[in-house]
N, C-alpha and C positions, 0 to 999 in steps of 0.2 A: 158115312156108312152106306153100304150098298142097298139098293132097293130090293124088296122081296115081293112075292106075288100077293095079290089081294086075298086069296083064299087062306094064306098063312096068317094075315092080319086078322081076318074074321075068326079063325081058329084060336088065335091068342086072346082075342077079346073075350070069347066064350070061356077059354081056360081061366082067365082072370076072374071073370064073373062067378064061375063055379068053384073057385078055390075056397076052401073052408076059412081061410085067413082074410078073405075079401070083406071089406067094410060094407055095410048096407048102402051108403051113398054111391060108392063106386059100382057096386053090384047093379044098382037101379040104372045108372048112366050107361053101363055096358049093355044092359038089356034094351034100353031106349035106342042106343046106337045100333045095335043088331037089328032092331025093328025098322030103323030108318034106311038101311042099306037098299039102294036102288030107287029111293024116293027123292023128291026135291029137298027133303030135310037132312039128307045124309051129310052135306058139307057143314051145315050148322051143327049137327050133332057130333061131327068129328072134332070140331073146335071145343065143344063141351066135354067130350071124352078126354081129349088131350089135357085140358085144364084140370079135370078131376084126377087124372093119372099123376100130373105134376104135384097135386096137393096130397095124394094118398100114397104114392109109392115111397117107401121110406129108404133112406140111405142107411148104411151101417152105422154112421155117426148118429143117426136118429135112434136106432134100436139098441145099440151097445149100453147106453146108460139105463135103459129099461131093464135089459137082461141082468144088469149088475145091481139093480135096485131091490129094496124090500118088496115093492109092489110087483116087480117081475117074479120074484120068488113066490109071492102069494098067488099069483095068477097061474104060473107055469109049474110051480113046484121047484124046490131048491135044486135038485139034481138036473132038471131040464134047463132051468135058468142058467146055471153054471155051464152046462154043455153048449147051450146056444151062444153065450157070451164068448166061450172059447172059440167056437166055430166062426163067429163074427170077426173076432180079432185075427184069426188065421186068414180068412177071406180078405180082409182089409190089408193085411200084410202082403198078400199076393196081388194087390191092385184092384180088387173088386170094389165097386161103389155101393151097390144096392143090397138091401135086405135079401135073405135067401128063402123067405117063406114063399109058398106057391103063388100067392097073389102078386107080391112084389117082383118075383122072378118073371112072370108072364107080363106084368105091367111095365117093368123096365125094358123088356124086349120091345114093347110097343113104343115106348118113349124113344128108344134108340133107333127105331125105324119109322119115325113119324113122317118121313118123306114118302113112305110107301102107301099112305092112306089115299 
């Protein structure tokens, strides 16, 4: 993957953190990483951020079973769960790997550009 500029990385970390779908753990690590930029802790926090992204960014294979479950219908509502499952299957058929929620979209961008940190 080609390298991208550091300002784009910072913007994507902020986008991940501010996404309504971002879990509290990843939100906290994003905030800590942003606070570490330009300090001696930045390198250490980059490793922490990448590890957290690997744990929290979901693949389509992770989310499809949830969208198709009773729990998914309970959390999202039946209509939304069905629509999300359909979209996830369509994206997977097109070769996409990651969940399409805002947090996973921005987070997967960061994982795919880890060499730009």
